[in-house]
All heavy atoms as an XYZ file, in Angstrom:
937
protein
N       0.817     -1.177      0.000
C       0.000      0.000      0.000
C       0.863      1.243      0.000
O       0.398      2.332      0.215
C      -0.908     -0.013      1.215
C      -1.939      1.068      1.133
S      -3.184      0.812      2.336
C      -3.197      2.418      3.020
N       2.110      1.092     -0.256
C       3.010      2.220     -0.207
C       2.695      3.271     -1.259
O       3.011      4.426     -1.080
C       4.455      1.748     -0.360
C       4.854      0.837      0.751
N       5.070      1.292      2.023
C       5.035     -0.493      0.792
C       5.390      0.273      2.798
N       5.372     -0.820      2.070
N       2.042      2.896     -2.362
C       1.754      3.877     -3.394
C       0.405      4.570     -3.187
O       0.043      5.439     -3.959
C       1.790      3.210     -4.780
C       0.777      2.088     -4.897
O       0.431      1.480     -3.884
O       0.339      1.809     -6.022
N      -0.336      4.202     -2.160
C      -1.637      4.811     -1.893
C      -1.530      5.754     -0.703
O      -0.822      5.493      0.252
C      -2.674      3.726     -1.569
C      -2.908      2.694     -2.663
C      -3.895      1.657     -2.158
C      -3.411      3.337     -3.924
N      -2.246      6.831     -0.757
C      -2.270      7.784      0.350
C      -3.294      7.334      1.383
O      -4.395      6.942      1.037
C      -2.646      9.183     -0.149
C      -1.565      9.839     -0.963
C      -0.326     10.120     -0.138
O      -0.462     10.505      1.039
O       0.780      9.950     -0.673
N      -2.925      7.402      2.633
C      -3.858      7.093      3.700
C      -4.630      8.347      4.076
O      -4.099      9.452      3.998
C      -3.105      6.592      4.931
C      -2.389      5.254      4.760
C      -1.574      4.958      6.008
C      -3.370      4.153      4.518
N      -5.899      8.198      4.475
C      -6.658      9.365      4.901
C      -6.031     10.002      6.136
O      -5.338      9.345      6.900
C      -8.037      8.805      5.237
C      -8.027      7.375      4.917
C      -6.646      6.966      4.552
N      -6.295     11.273      6.337
C      -5.769     12.002      7.496
C      -6.199     11.302      8.771
O      -7.338     10.872      8.899
C      -6.314     13.443      7.488
O      -5.926     14.038      6.261
C      -5.760     14.229      8.641
N      -5.263     11.197      9.703
C      -5.567     10.559     10.972
C      -5.198      9.091     11.005
O      -5.200      8.476     12.048
N      -4.896      8.474      9.875
C      -4.510      7.074      9.826
C      -3.002      6.992      9.745
O      -2.367      7.822      9.126
C      -5.106      6.384      8.585
C      -6.605      6.388      8.497
C      -7.255      5.285      9.307
N      -6.671      3.994      9.097
C      -7.072      3.105      8.201
N      -8.044      3.363      7.401
N      -6.472      1.931      8.112
N      -2.428      5.995     10.361
C      -0.982      5.824     10.321
C      -0.635      4.726      9.342
O      -1.356      3.780      9.183
C      -0.455      5.456     11.691
C      -0.527      6.644     12.620
C       0.239      6.382     13.829
N       1.660      6.485     13.496
C       2.614      6.350     14.373
N       2.320      6.086     15.607
N       3.860      6.468     14.036
N       0.467      4.870      8.722
C       0.992      3.859      7.832
C       2.495      3.941      7.858
O       3.068      4.811      8.521
N       3.162      3.041      7.155
C       4.614      3.055      7.171
C       5.167      4.399      6.705
O       4.831      4.886      5.643
C       4.989      1.945      6.189
C       3.770      1.107      6.070
C       2.607      2.012      6.333
N       5.972      5.039      7.535
C       6.632      6.284      7.168
C       5.717      7.487      7.066
O       6.080      8.509      6.520
N       4.497      7.380      7.555
C       3.549      8.485      7.453
C       3.436      9.177      8.808
O       3.372      8.521      9.843
C       2.179      7.976      7.046
C       2.214      7.155      5.769
C       1.264      7.733      4.780
N       1.022      6.827      3.685
C       1.669      6.865      2.540
N       2.600      7.746      2.340
N       1.407      6.025      1.572
N       3.355     10.494      8.813
C       3.195     11.207     10.089
C       1.804     10.985     10.664
O       0.854     10.740      9.937
C       3.407     12.672      9.703
C       3.087     12.732      8.257
C       3.442     11.379      7.673
N       1.727     11.076     11.967
C       0.445     10.914     12.645
C      -0.407     12.155     12.393
O       0.041     13.268     12.526
C       0.683     10.735     14.138
C      -0.557     10.382     14.904
C      -0.125      9.987     16.317
N      -1.138      9.397     17.118
C      -1.706      8.231     16.951
N      -1.391      7.505     15.926
N      -2.599      7.765     17.784
N      -1.656     11.934     12.024
C      -2.594     13.025     11.764
C      -3.215     13.513     13.050
O      -2.802     13.138     14.147
N      -4.226     14.356     12.969
C      -4.872     14.892     14.160
C      -5.529     13.784     14.981
O      -6.006     12.812     14.435
C      -5.913     15.861     13.605
C      -6.085     15.499     12.186
C      -4.838     14.816     11.736
N      -5.504     13.966     16.288
C      -6.108     12.975     17.179
C      -7.627     13.045     17.063
O      -8.207     14.120     17.052
C      -5.680     13.237     18.626
C      -6.339     12.329     19.605
N      -6.009     10.997     19.685
C      -7.313     12.548     20.504
C      -6.759     10.435     20.614
N      -7.551     11.355     21.129
N      -8.262     11.883     16.998
C      -9.716     11.813     16.927
C     -10.211     11.248     18.249
O      -9.801     10.167     18.666
C     -10.171     10.911     15.759
C     -11.685     10.792     15.732
C      -9.648     11.444     14.447
N     -11.081     11.974     18.918
C     -11.626     11.540     20.204
C     -12.592     10.379     19.985
O     -13.303     10.337     18.984
C     -12.348     12.698     20.884
N     -12.626      9.405     20.915
C     -13.575      8.306     20.784
C     -15.007      8.806     20.955
O     -15.231      9.861     21.526
C     -13.183      7.354     21.917
C     -12.439      8.192     22.891
C     -11.806      9.303     22.109
N     -15.954      8.039     20.431
C     -17.348      8.450     20.558
C     -17.758      8.439     22.031
O     -17.157      7.744     22.843
C     -18.251      7.570     19.706
C     -18.386      6.157     20.192
C     -19.294      5.683     21.075
C     -17.585      5.034     19.817
N     -19.125      4.353     21.305
C     -18.086      3.923     20.538
C     -16.518      4.843     18.975
C     -17.535      2.655     20.411
C     -15.977      3.581     18.857
C     -16.480      2.517     19.569
N     -18.762      9.229     22.400
C     -19.192      9.309     23.804
C     -19.603      7.936     24.342
O     -20.281      7.176     23.666
C     -20.397     10.245     23.764
C     -20.225     11.029     22.511
C     -19.523     10.120     21.540
N     -19.155      7.633     25.529
C     -19.503      6.357     26.159
C     -18.559      5.226     25.825
O     -18.695      4.128     26.353
N     -17.592      5.452     24.937
C     -16.656      4.394     24.564
C     -15.667      4.145     25.693
O     -15.258      5.072     26.382
C     -15.900      4.779     23.300
N     -15.302      2.888     25.884
C     -14.275      2.544     26.866
C     -12.952      2.445     26.123
O     -12.781      1.602     25.263
C     -14.592      1.221     27.533
C     -15.787      1.315     28.464
C     -16.022      0.016     29.156
N     -16.356     -0.980     28.132
C     -16.319     -2.291     28.319
N     -15.952     -2.780     29.473
N     -16.645     -3.122     27.362
N     -12.035      3.315     26.434
C     -10.742      3.323     25.766
C      -9.837      2.311     26.459
O      -9.669      2.347     27.677
C     -10.112      4.734     25.802
C      -8.764      4.727     25.125
C     -11.048      5.737     25.146
N      -9.266      1.409     25.690
C      -8.365      0.400     26.220
C      -7.003      0.548     25.568
O      -6.912      0.965     24.419
C      -8.911     -0.990     25.935
C     -10.232     -1.254     26.608
C     -10.698     -2.640     26.332
N     -11.962     -2.875     26.993
C     -12.448     -4.057     27.221
N     -11.794     -5.126     26.847
N     -13.602     -4.196     27.825
N      -5.964      0.185     26.279
C      -4.639      0.273     25.667
C      -4.529     -0.699     24.504
O      -5.227     -1.715     24.460
C      -3.699     -0.107     26.807
C      -4.529     -0.849     27.782
C      -5.938     -0.324     27.632
N      -3.654     -0.384     23.555
C      -3.461     -1.253     22.403
C      -2.941     -2.614     22.818
O      -2.160     -2.728     23.757
N      -3.392     -3.629     22.123
C      -2.941     -4.983     22.405
C      -1.549     -5.236     21.835
O      -0.928     -4.361     21.245
N      -1.084     -6.456     21.997
C       0.252     -6.804     21.525
C       0.366     -6.706     20.011
O       1.445     -6.514     19.481
C       0.614     -8.218     21.978
O      -0.291     -9.150     21.406
N      -0.750     -6.796     19.313
C      -0.705     -6.728     17.847
C      -0.294     -5.343     17.364
O       0.246     -5.186     16.291
C      -2.050     -7.120     17.248
C      -3.147     -6.160     17.560
C      -3.959     -6.166     18.650
C      -3.555     -5.040     16.791
N      -4.839     -5.126     18.606
C      -4.620     -4.416     17.469
C      -3.127     -4.492     15.591
C      -5.252     -3.290     16.983
C      -3.774     -3.368     15.113
C      -4.815     -2.794     15.809
N      -0.524     -4.304     18.166
C      -0.188     -2.950     17.733
C       1.319     -2.728     17.674
O       1.802     -1.978     16.858
C      -0.807     -1.921     18.665
C      -2.288     -1.799     18.506
C      -2.794     -0.634     19.332
N      -4.223     -0.562     19.304
C      -4.910      0.229     18.491
N      -4.298      0.993     17.646
N      -6.218      0.237     18.532
N       2.058     -3.338     18.568
C       3.486     -3.078     18.637
C       4.326     -4.141     17.955
O       5.532     -4.044     17.918
C       3.909     -2.953     20.100
O       3.631     -4.163     20.778
N       3.723     -5.162     17.435
C       4.491     -6.221     16.800
C       3.613     -7.142     15.993
O       2.532     -6.765     15.565
N       4.105     -8.320     15.820
C       3.373     -9.298     15.019
C       3.011    -10.528     15.845
O       2.897    -11.627     15.314
C       4.212     -9.696     13.812
C       4.461     -8.546     12.868
C       5.235     -8.985     11.672
N       5.427     -7.866     10.760
C       5.887     -7.997      9.539
N       6.215     -9.183      9.076
N       6.025     -6.956      8.763
N       2.807    -10.342     17.140
C       2.454    -11.449     18.017
C       1.155    -12.122     17.629
O       0.986    -13.330     17.822
N       0.247    -11.369     17.061
C      -1.040    -11.916     16.644
C      -0.878    -12.977     15.562
O      -1.723    -13.863     15.428
C      -1.960    -10.796     16.141
C      -1.393    -10.010     15.001
C      -0.650     -8.871     15.081
C      -1.506    -10.310     13.609
N      -0.291     -8.447     13.828
C      -0.804     -9.312     12.904
C      -2.134    -11.318     12.888
C      -0.716     -9.301     11.516
C      -2.044    -11.308     11.508
C      -1.338    -10.317     10.835
N       0.207    -12.915     14.798
C       0.410    -13.872     13.707
C       0.516    -15.310     14.204
O       0.133    -16.237     13.503
C       1.650    -13.520     12.898
C       1.480    -12.316     12.032
S       2.977    -12.061     11.071
C       2.449    -10.757      9.981
N       1.001    -15.488     15.420
C       1.141    -16.831     15.980
C      -0.214    -17.498     16.181
O      -0.296    -18.724     16.276
C       1.899    -16.771     17.304
N      -1.289    -16.713     16.237
C      -2.641    -17.258     16.419
C      -3.340    -17.534     15.097
O      -4.482    -17.974     15.073
C      -3.472    -16.292     17.264
C      -2.910    -16.107     18.663
C      -3.827    -15.366     19.619
N      -4.776    -14.449     19.035
C      -4.658    -13.119     19.033
N      -3.600    -12.555     19.568
N      -5.588    -12.362     18.503
N      -2.679    -17.247     13.980
C      -3.279    -17.436     12.666
C      -3.490    -18.900     12.322
O      -2.698    -19.770     12.705
N      -4.560    -19.177     11.605
C      -4.849    -20.544     11.158
C      -3.754    -21.069     10.240
O      -3.545    -22.278     10.144
C      -6.205    -20.576     10.446
N      -3.025    -20.170      9.605
C      -1.963    -20.568      8.679
C      -0.748    -21.142      9.400
O       0.153    -21.689      8.766
C      -1.548    -19.388      7.813
S      -1.004    -17.953      8.746
N      -0.706    -21.059     10.728
C       0.423    -21.593     11.486
C       0.191    -23.030     11.941
O       1.063    -23.620     12.587
C       0.729    -20.718     12.716
O      -0.399    -20.731     13.591
C       1.067    -19.294     12.308
N      -0.950    -23.612     11.613
C      -1.247    -24.991     11.994
C      -0.237    -25.936     11.338
O       0.230    -25.682     10.225
C      -2.670    -25.360     11.580
N       0.124    -27.025     12.006
C       1.153    -27.926     11.482
C       0.811    -28.554     10.131
O       1.708    -28.861      9.351
C       1.270    -29.018     12.545
C       0.447    -28.610     13.691
C      -0.373    -27.436     13.301
N      -0.475    -28.744      9.852
C      -0.858    -29.388      8.587
C      -1.031    -28.406      7.426
O      -1.434    -28.797      6.340
C      -2.138    -30.202      8.780
C      -3.307    -29.355      9.241
O      -3.076    -28.292      9.857
O      -4.464    -29.756      8.994
N      -0.713    -27.145      7.632
C      -0.856    -26.119      6.599
C       0.512    -25.845      5.978
O       1.484    -25.579      6.680
C      -1.452    -24.815      7.185
C      -1.479    -23.717      6.147
C      -2.849    -25.079      7.717
N       0.571    -25.899      4.660
C       1.813    -25.650      3.926
C       1.946    -24.152      3.650
O       1.093    -23.554      2.997
C       1.783    -26.427      2.609
C       3.080    -26.361      1.838
O       3.960    -25.545      2.185
O       3.212    -27.124      0.866
N       3.009    -23.552      4.127
C       3.200    -22.108      3.954
C       3.376    -21.724      2.483
O       3.142    -20.575      2.113
C       4.390    -21.625      4.772
O       5.577    -22.254      4.325
N       3.762    -22.669      1.646
C       3.917    -22.389      0.214
C       2.579    -22.046     -0.454
O       2.555    -21.390     -1.483
C       4.559    -23.570     -0.513
C       6.022    -23.751     -0.139
O       6.638    -22.778      0.356
O       6.551    -24.860     -0.335
N       1.471    -22.484      0.132
C       0.159    -22.143     -0.421
C      -0.058    -20.632     -0.412
O      -0.742    -20.090     -1.266
C      -0.969    -22.784      0.381
C      -0.990    -24.271      0.418
C      -0.336    -25.136     -0.427
C      -1.684    -25.090      1.356
N      -0.587    -26.432     -0.055
C      -1.424    -26.434      1.031
C      -2.503    -24.808      2.437
C      -1.964    -27.500      1.745
C      -3.046    -25.867      3.147
C      -2.775    -27.197      2.809
N       0.523    -19.947      0.544
C       0.289    -18.522      0.738
C       1.249    -17.638     -0.054
O       0.990    -16.464     -0.216
C       0.384    -18.181      2.233
C      -0.675    -18.873      3.043
C      -0.457    -20.144      3.538
C      -1.890    -18.266      3.282
C      -1.438    -20.804      4.266
C      -2.873    -18.910      4.002
C      -2.653    -20.182      4.500
N       2.346    -18.214     -0.515
C       3.363    -17.404     -1.199
C       3.610    -17.827     -2.638
O       4.550    -17.343     -3.259
C       4.694    -17.472     -0.428
O       5.099    -18.848     -0.314
C       4.567    -16.842      0.948
N       2.776    -18.696     -3.177
C       2.957    -19.154     -4.548
C       2.787    -17.982     -5.528
O       1.957    -17.093     -5.309
C       1.959    -20.302     -4.870
C       0.517    -19.804     -4.874
C       2.300    -20.945     -6.200
N       3.599    -17.956     -6.560
C       3.463    -16.943     -7.615
C       2.110    -17.159     -8.284
O       1.790    -18.273     -8.708
C       4.610    -17.096     -8.617
C       4.522    -16.176     -9.809
C       4.619    -14.707     -9.437
O       5.440    -14.352     -8.577
O       3.836    -13.917    -10.005
N       1.309    -16.129     -8.386
C      -0.074    -16.252     -8.857
C      -0.196    -16.800    -10.266
O      -1.216    -17.375    -10.619
C      -0.783    -14.894     -8.769
C      -0.964    -14.417     -7.338
C      -1.630    -13.055     -7.262
O      -2.520    -12.766     -8.079
O      -1.244    -12.282     -6.368
N       0.832    -16.637    -11.093
C       0.775    -17.104    -12.478
C       1.471    -18.448    -12.682
O       1.509    -18.951    -13.793
C       1.421    -16.068    -13.417
O       2.777    -15.854    -13.002
C       0.650    -14.761    -13.387
N       1.997    -19.043    -11.630
C       2.709    -20.318    -11.728
C       1.737    -21.462    -12.014
O       0.562    -21.397    -11.626
C       3.469    -20.586    -10.435
N       2.212    -22.519    -12.678
C       1.357    -23.690    -12.890
C       0.935    -24.277    -11.536
O       1.753    -24.405    -10.627
C       2.267    -24.673    -13.638
C       3.379    -23.843    -14.196
C       3.532    -22.677    -13.290
N      -0.325    -24.590    -11.408
C      -0.843    -25.152    -10.160
C      -1.120    -24.118     -9.080
O      -1.504    -24.474     -7.964
N      -0.931    -22.852     -9.386
C      -1.139    -21.800     -8.386
C      -2.589    -21.727     -7.931
O      -2.854    -21.477     -6.757
C      -0.692    -20.452     -8.935
N      -3.512    -21.951     -8.831
C      -4.935    -21.845     -8.481
C      -5.295    -22.806     -7.349
O      -6.051    -22.450     -6.435
C      -5.808    -22.095     -9.703
N      -4.749    -24.002     -7.391
C      -5.026    -24.991     -6.344
C      -4.437    -24.551     -5.012
O      -5.097    -24.618     -3.975
C      -4.448    -26.361     -6.748
O      -5.020    -26.752     -7.993
C      -4.733    -27.409     -5.696
N      -3.188    -24.100     -5.031
C      -2.542    -23.650     -3.800
C      -3.256    -22.443     -3.213
O      -3.481    -22.369     -2.000
C      -1.073    -23.316     -4.070
N      -3.641    -21.503     -4.055
C      -4.340    -20.300     -3.594
C      -5.701    -20.656     -3.010
O      -6.110    -20.121     -1.979
C      -4.447    -19.258     -4.724
C      -3.049    -18.697     -5.020
C      -5.424    -18.152     -4.370
C      -2.971    -17.840     -6.270
N      -6.399    -21.601     -3.640
C      -7.698    -22.041     -3.118
C      -7.534    -22.666     -1.733
O      -8.356    -22.435     -0.840
C      -8.346    -23.020     -4.081
N      -6.473    -23.442     -1.543
C      -6.213    -24.042     -0.227
C      -5.911    -22.964      0.807
O      -6.391    -23.018      1.936
C      -5.053    -25.024     -0.316
C      -5.417    -26.286     -1.048
C      -4.240    -27.219     -1.155
N      -4.640    -28.444     -1.835
C      -3.793    -29.288     -2.376
N      -2.493    -29.054     -2.317
N      -4.238    -30.374     -2.989
N      -5.108    -21.977      0.424
C      -4.775    -20.886      1.338
C      -6.030    -20.117      1.734
O      -6.236    -19.802      2.916
C      -3.762    -19.946      0.692
N      -6.873    -19.820      0.770
C      -8.105    -19.079      1.061
C      -9.037    -19.878      1.971
O      -9.720    -19.296      2.821
C      -8.823    -18.708     -0.238
C      -8.118    -17.609     -1.010
C      -8.893    -17.265     -2.262
C      -8.283    -16.085     -2.976
N      -9.126    -15.653     -4.109
N      -9.061    -21.193      1.807
C      -9.894    -22.030      2.674
C      -9.402    -21.960      4.117
O     -10.202    -21.921      5.052
C      -9.878    -23.475      2.172
N      -8.093    -21.922      4.308
C      -7.524    -21.783      5.647
C      -7.911    -20.421      6.230
O      -8.300    -20.305      7.389
C      -5.985    -21.944      5.615
C      -5.370    -21.594      6.955
C      -5.612    -23.362      5.202
N      -7.836    -19.384      5.414
C      -8.151    -18.020      5.867
C      -9.605    -17.876      6.322
O      -9.890    -17.090      7.233
C      -7.873    -17.013      4.751
S      -6.122    -16.793      4.354
N     -10.510    -18.597      5.693
C     -11.932    -18.451      6.030
C     -12.224    -18.749      7.493
O     -13.115    -18.162      8.077
C     -12.787    -19.340      5.130
C     -13.073    -18.723      3.800
C     -14.173    -19.469      3.052
N     -13.749    -20.764      2.558
C     -13.116    -20.981      1.405
N     -12.828    -19.962      0.624
N     -12.775    -22.185      1.035
N     -11.484    -19.638      8.114
C     -11.737    -19.983      9.511
C     -10.728    -19.378     10.474
O     -10.626    -19.822     11.610
N     -10.003    -18.374     10.045
C      -8.921    -17.822     10.854
C      -9.428    -16.854     11.924
O     -10.208    -15.949     11.625
C      -7.918    -17.110      9.957
S      -6.463    -16.539     10.850
N      -8.947    -16.992     13.169
C      -9.390    -16.101     14.243
C      -8.782    -14.693     14.174
O      -9.278    -13.790     14.840
C      -8.934    -16.819     15.517
C      -7.768    -17.637     15.090
C      -8.065    -18.049     13.667
N      -7.728    -14.494     13.387
C      -7.102    -13.171     13.296
C      -7.250    -12.590     11.884
O      -6.430    -11.790     11.432
C      -5.612    -13.203     13.732
C      -5.496    -13.532     15.202
C      -4.817    -14.187     12.887
N      -8.316    -12.964     11.218
C      -8.575    -12.547      9.846
C      -8.495    -11.032      9.663
O      -7.847    -10.531      8.747
C      -9.955    -13.080      9.425
C     -10.275    -12.886      7.992
N     -10.853    -11.741      7.515
C     -10.093    -13.695      6.935
C     -11.026    -11.861      6.213
N     -10.563    -13.026      5.832
N      -9.131    -10.285     10.544
C      -9.160     -8.825     10.426
C      -7.770     -8.215     10.609
O      -7.362     -7.344      9.845
C     -10.141     -8.216     11.427
C     -10.239     -6.687     11.415
C     -10.649     -6.179     10.038
C     -11.205     -6.221     12.472
N      -7.032     -8.679     11.621
C      -5.682     -8.166     11.836
C      -4.781     -8.479     10.647
O      -3.946     -7.663     10.249
C      -5.090     -8.749     13.114
C      -5.821     -8.398     14.404
C      -5.198     -9.117     15.587
C      -5.834     -6.905     14.622
N      -4.979     -9.637     10.054
C      -4.204    -10.037      8.888
C      -4.508     -9.112      7.704
O      -3.603     -8.694      6.979
C      -4.536    -11.486      8.543
S      -3.531    -12.198      7.235
N      -5.775     -8.778      7.532
C      -6.155     -7.877      6.433
C      -5.554     -6.486      6.637
O      -5.056     -5.870      5.700
C      -7.667     -7.785      6.324
C      -8.109     -6.934      5.162
C      -9.588     -7.008      4.968
N      -9.956     -6.258      3.780
C     -11.168     -6.247      3.283
N     -12.122     -6.946      3.839
N     -11.432     -5.535      2.221
N      -5.613     -5.985      7.841
C      -5.026     -4.682      8.139
C      -3.532     -4.706      7.847
O      -2.991     -3.796      7.214
C      -5.304     -4.284      9.605
C      -6.787     -4.015      9.821
C      -4.472     -3.070     10.009
C      -7.206     -3.908     11.272
N      -2.858     -5.756      8.306
C      -1.425     -5.899      8.072
C      -1.111     -5.904      6.573
O      -0.215     -5.192      6.114
C      -0.918     -7.188      8.721
C       0.476     -7.542      8.354
N       1.569     -6.924      8.907
C       0.955     -8.445      7.466
C       2.671     -7.437      8.381
N       2.323     -8.359      7.506
N      -1.848     -6.684      5.819
C      -1.600     -6.781      4.373
C      -1.846     -5.450      3.678
O      -1.072     -5.045      2.803
C      -2.484     -7.864      3.769
N      -2.902     -4.752      4.072
C      -3.205     -3.453      3.466
C      -2.124     -2.426      3.768
O      -1.767     -1.622      2.925
C      -4.560     -2.921      3.950
C      -5.739     -3.660      3.336
O      -5.528     -4.503      2.439
O      -6.875     -3.391      3.772
N      -1.602     -2.452      4.991
C      -0.608     -1.457      5.386
C       0.786     -1.747      4.853
O       1.537     -0.834      4.585
C      -0.570     -1.327      6.906
C      -1.797     -0.636      7.459
C      -1.732     -0.423      8.963
O      -0.868     -1.037      9.627
O      -2.552      0.344      9.468
N       1.139     -3.021      4.710
C       2.500     -3.358      4.299
C       2.638     -3.620      2.805
O       3.719     -3.467      2.258
C       3.017     -4.602      5.042
O       2.209     -5.727      4.687
C       3.023     -4.377      6.539
N       1.570     -4.063      2.163
C       1.648     -4.387      0.743
C       2.449     -5.645      0.457
O       2.898     -5.861     -0.667
N       2.636     -6.499      1.451
C       3.411     -7.721      1.266
C       2.743     -8.646      0.260
O       1.523     -8.672      0.131
C       3.588     -8.445      2.602
C       4.500     -7.711      3.563
C       4.698     -8.439      4.871
O       4.446     -9.662      4.940
O       5.122     -7.793      5.825
N       3.569     -9.405     -0.447
C       3.064    -10.337     -1.449
C       2.561    -11.604     -0.778
O       3.084    -12.025      0.242
C       4.164    -10.702     -2.455
C       3.634    -11.529     -3.593
C       3.016    -10.916     -4.670
C       3.705    -12.908     -3.565
C       2.488    -11.667     -5.706
C       3.187    -13.663     -4.599
C       2.575    -13.046     -5.663
O       2.054    -13.797     -6.676
N       1.549    -12.208     -1.359
C       1.027    -13.478     -0.881
C      -0.446    -13.382     -0.541
O      -1.076    -12.334     -0.688
N      -0.984    -14.504     -0.091
C      -2.382    -14.558      0.328
C      -2.444    -14.150      1.796
O      -1.798    -14.750      2.643
C      -2.968    -15.969      0.140
C      -4.394    -16.038      0.674
C      -2.932    -16.377     -1.324
N      -3.189    -13.108      2.060
C      -3.440    -12.620      3.413
C      -4.939    -12.394      3.540
O      -5.545    -11.782      2.664
C      -2.729    -11.288      3.675
C      -1.242    -11.396      3.922
C      -0.346    -11.400      2.874
C      -0.748    -11.482      5.215
C       1.018    -11.483      3.102
C       0.611    -11.563      5.458
C       1.488    -11.577      4.396
O       2.828    -11.662      4.630
N      -5.520    -12.884      4.617
C      -6.946    -12.677      4.906
C      -7.834    -13.105      3.735
O      -8.850    -12.482      3.468
C      -7.210    -11.230      5.287
N      -7.430    -14.139      3.048
C      -8.248    -14.679      1.971
C      -8.187    -13.907      0.668
O      -9.025    -14.098     -0.202
N      -7.219    -13.024      0.518
C      -7.058    -12.251     -0.716
C      -5.638    -12.405     -1.243
O      -4.685    -12.353     -0.471
C      -7.275    -10.757     -0.479
C      -8.688    -10.330     -0.241
C      -8.791     -8.827     -0.076
O      -8.039     -8.248      0.736
O      -9.631     -8.232     -0.765
N      -5.519    -12.543     -2.553
C      -4.201    -12.543     -3.170
C      -3.706    -11.105     -3.252
O      -4.477    -10.158     -3.057
C      -4.243    -13.128     -4.586
O      -5.058    -12.286     -5.416
C      -4.784    -14.554     -4.604
N      -2.441    -10.950     -3.557
C      -1.875     -9.607     -3.700
C      -2.624     -8.838     -4.788
O      -2.945     -7.659     -4.620
C      -0.386     -9.705     -4.032
C       0.280     -8.377     -4.095
N       0.466     -7.703     -5.273
C       0.788     -7.588     -3.118
C       1.071     -6.555     -5.019
N       1.277     -6.463     -3.720
N      -2.934     -9.485     -5.898
C      -3.649     -8.829     -6.995
C      -5.040     -8.390     -6.559
O      -5.465     -7.272     -6.866
C      -3.748     -9.784     -8.211
O      -2.418    -10.150     -8.603
C      -4.484     -9.147     -9.367
N      -5.754     -9.238     -5.838
C      -7.093     -8.886     -5.366
C      -7.057     -7.709     -4.402
O      -7.896     -6.806     -4.479
C      -7.753    -10.102     -4.693
C      -8.073    -11.220     -5.660
C      -8.411    -12.529     -4.986
O      -8.058    -12.723     -3.798
O      -9.024    -13.380     -5.657
N      -6.071     -7.710     -3.491
C      -5.941     -6.588     -2.553
C      -5.632     -5.291     -3.280
O      -6.211     -4.244     -2.985
C      -4.812     -6.857     -1.548
C      -5.227     -7.552     -0.316
C      -4.161     -7.534      0.753
N      -2.815     -7.835      0.290
C      -2.365     -9.058      0.026
N      -3.161    -10.090      0.183
N      -1.125     -9.241     -0.384
N      -4.717     -5.355     -4.241
C      -4.342     -4.162     -5.003
C      -5.551     -3.592     -5.729
O      -5.778     -2.381     -5.713
C      -3.216     -4.493     -5.998
O      -2.103     -5.015     -5.264
C      -2.793     -3.279     -6.779
N      -6.341     -4.448     -6.353
C      -7.557     -3.984     -7.052
C      -8.529     -3.325     -6.080
O      -9.097     -2.281     -6.364
C      -8.239     -5.147     -7.755
C      -7.550     -5.590     -8.998
C      -8.332     -6.685     -9.687
N      -7.544     -7.262    -10.756
C      -7.521     -8.541    -11.063
N      -8.267     -9.405    -10.397
N      -6.774     -8.978    -12.043
N      -8.737     -3.980     -4.915
C      -9.676     -3.428     -3.934
C      -9.196     -2.070     -3.435
O      -9.975     -1.113     -3.378
C      -9.829     -4.387     -2.749
C     -10.678     -3.824     -1.618
C     -10.867     -4.795     -0.468
N      -9.660     -5.417      0.019
C      -8.805     -4.849      0.884
N      -9.016     -3.643      1.342
N      -7.744     -5.515      1.292
N      -7.917     -1.949     -3.107
C      -7.396     -0.687     -2.596
C      -7.440      0.412     -3.653
O      -7.748      1.565     -3.340
C      -5.972     -0.881     -2.077
C      -5.871     -1.738     -0.809
C      -4.421     -2.070     -0.501
C      -6.548     -1.076      0.361
N      -7.174      0.071     -4.895
C      -7.261      1.073     -5.968
C      -8.700      1.515     -6.192
O      -8.966      2.687     -6.427
C      -6.659      0.525     -7.262
C      -5.159      0.495     -7.218
C      -4.574      0.055     -8.522
N      -3.123      0.015     -8.415
C      -2.346     -0.760     -9.123
N      -2.862     -1.574    -10.037
N      -1.041     -0.741     -8.963
N      -9.622      0.565     -6.109
C     -11.047      0.897     -6.260
C     -11.480      1.825     -5.127
O     -12.167      2.816     -5.356
C     -11.867     -0.393     -6.268
C     -13.317     -0.211     -6.602
C     -14.038     -1.545     -6.820
N     -13.811     -2.516     -5.774
C     -13.148     -3.666     -5.914
N     -12.625     -4.006     -7.062
N     -12.997     -4.484     -4.888
N     -11.062      1.534     -3.901
C     -11.387      2.393     -2.770
C     -10.769      3.773     -2.946
O     -11.376      4.780     -2.587
C     -10.921      1.770     -1.472
C     -11.733      0.607     -1.010
C     -12.774      0.007     -1.678
C     -11.579     -0.108      0.201
N     -13.265     -1.029     -0.957
C     -12.556     -1.129      0.206
C     -10.718     -0.007      1.259
C     -12.688     -2.025      1.256
C     -10.847     -0.893      2.316
C     -11.841     -1.895      2.308
N      -9.552      3.808     -3.473
C      -8.890      5.098     -3.687
C      -9.667      5.922     -4.708
O      -9.881      7.123     -4.516
C      -7.472      4.879     -4.158
C      -6.704      6.182     -4.324
C      -5.300      5.956     -4.863
O      -5.074      5.018     -5.609
N      -4.383      6.826     -4.497
N     -10.124      5.289     -5.780
C     -10.917      6.005     -6.792
C     -12.209      6.554     -6.196
O     -12.673      7.630     -6.560
C     -11.223      5.117     -7.976
C     -10.095      4.949     -8.954
C     -10.550      4.336    -10.249
N     -11.284      3.094    -10.082
C     -10.740      1.867    -10.077
N      -9.439      1.729    -10.190
N     -11.474      0.802     -9.937
N     -12.797      5.779     -5.290
C     -14.044      6.201     -4.659
C     -13.811      7.101     -3.447
O     -14.755      7.547     -2.812
C     -14.840      4.959     -4.210
C     -15.308      4.047     -5.340
C     -15.907      2.766     -4.762
C     -16.310      4.751     -6.238
N     -12.523      7.321     -3.129
C     -12.121      8.134     -1.988
C     -12.663      7.578     -0.669
O     -13.107      8.304      0.201
C     -12.521      9.596     -2.172
C     -11.838     10.235     -3.364
C     -12.197     11.689     -3.542
O     -12.935     12.242     -2.710
O     -11.734     12.273     -4.521
N     -12.600      6.230     -0.534
C     -13.023      5.570      0.689
C     -11.785      5.243      1.518
O     -10.743      4.925      0.967
C     -13.774      4.276      0.366
C     -15.097      4.438     -0.374
C     -15.649      3.086     -0.767
C     -16.093      5.180      0.484
N     -11.897      5.256      2.839
C     -10.752      4.860      3.664
C     -10.517      3.362      3.542
O     -11.462      2.589      3.401
C     -11.179      5.238      5.077
C     -12.651      5.292      5.041
C     -13.031      5.689      3.628
N      -9.240      2.968      3.560
C      -8.888      1.538      3.470
C      -9.320      0.839      4.723
O      -9.649     -0.253      4.771
C      -7.398      1.380      3.241
C-alpha cells in the first residue's frame, strides 16, 4: 500500500500521525494490544497450523498449479481467528502473498477501487 495515500488521521509506514480523533461518547478506551506493537497476533493465525503448507500462501499467482494452492490458502483463511488483523497488516504493508483470503492482486484492485471512490482503506 506504499503507493496509496492514507486518509488524514490514519498511520501507515513512514507516514506522520494526523490529528487525534476523540472516541465516541460512552466508549471505553483500552490500551493497544500486543498486535499494535508487533506481530504477536500472527502466531494465532490458522496458517500456522502444522498441517498447513506455507507455500500455499506465497505461490506466484501465475505459476502452474497456483490456483489450487491459492484455493487451499483461502480455505484456511476463512476460519482464521485473526482474519481482520491479517487484512489490516496486508493493506498497510503491501506484502506479497495470500493474506486474509485475498491474493496480492485482489488486494491491489480493492485498494485502488477504494482510492478512486475516496473511501478509507
